[in-house]
N, C-alpha and C positions, 0 to 999 in steps of 0.2 A: 460506537467513537469514532472524533471526528478523523479522517485521513491523513488531508488534505484545506485546512481554513479557509485562503484563497474563492477556490471553488465549491464549500461544503462538501463535501465529497462523504460518507462514509465508508468502514470499515467492511461492511456487511454488503457496501455498493461496490471496493472494487474486487472482494472475493467468490461476488459474484462475473462481474469480468471476465475472473481469471478463469471461474467453471466456464464461462462461452469462449475462452480462446485466446483471453487475451493476457500478453507477454511480459507486458513493458506498463508499466504506470503512464502513458503516454498514451497507449490501445486502451486500457480500464481505460482511463480520464473522458476519452473519445464517444466512451459507449453513455455515456454523459452528457455530451456535450459541451465537453469544457476541455480546452487547453492543459497542457501548468503555466502556472504561474511564477511566484516565487520559486519552485523546482527544492526550499524548504523538508520537504515530504517524500519525495522521491526515496531515497531508501526505506522511507517504513514502508510505504508503497509498494516497495517489488520487492520487501519480507514475507509481505499479507502475502502476495501472487502468488511468492515460490511456493511460499506453506499451505494454498492452495493447493496447486498442482505439483505439492509433494518433494518440491526441492528438499532441502539442506537450508537452512537458514544464514546468511551472510554476518549478520546482527551477534553482537555476542554480549546474553544480559548484562547490566551488572546492579553486584545487590552491594548494599551494607549491613555494616554487624551496626551494633548498639554497643557500647562499652559499658 
């Protein structure tokens, strides 16, 4: 899955960077030789990093039920 459309950074790349010590999207993207562009991906990228590092998610999952 693509996390950052601007830089074409995948979730697996963000997870790998987190396992190598990246604590923020900025650090994870730098591991790929990229910088943050539009910033729309930052919350999700941080959530992926936190999950990989064993921290609770700050995002909540929204579901809908069909009637």
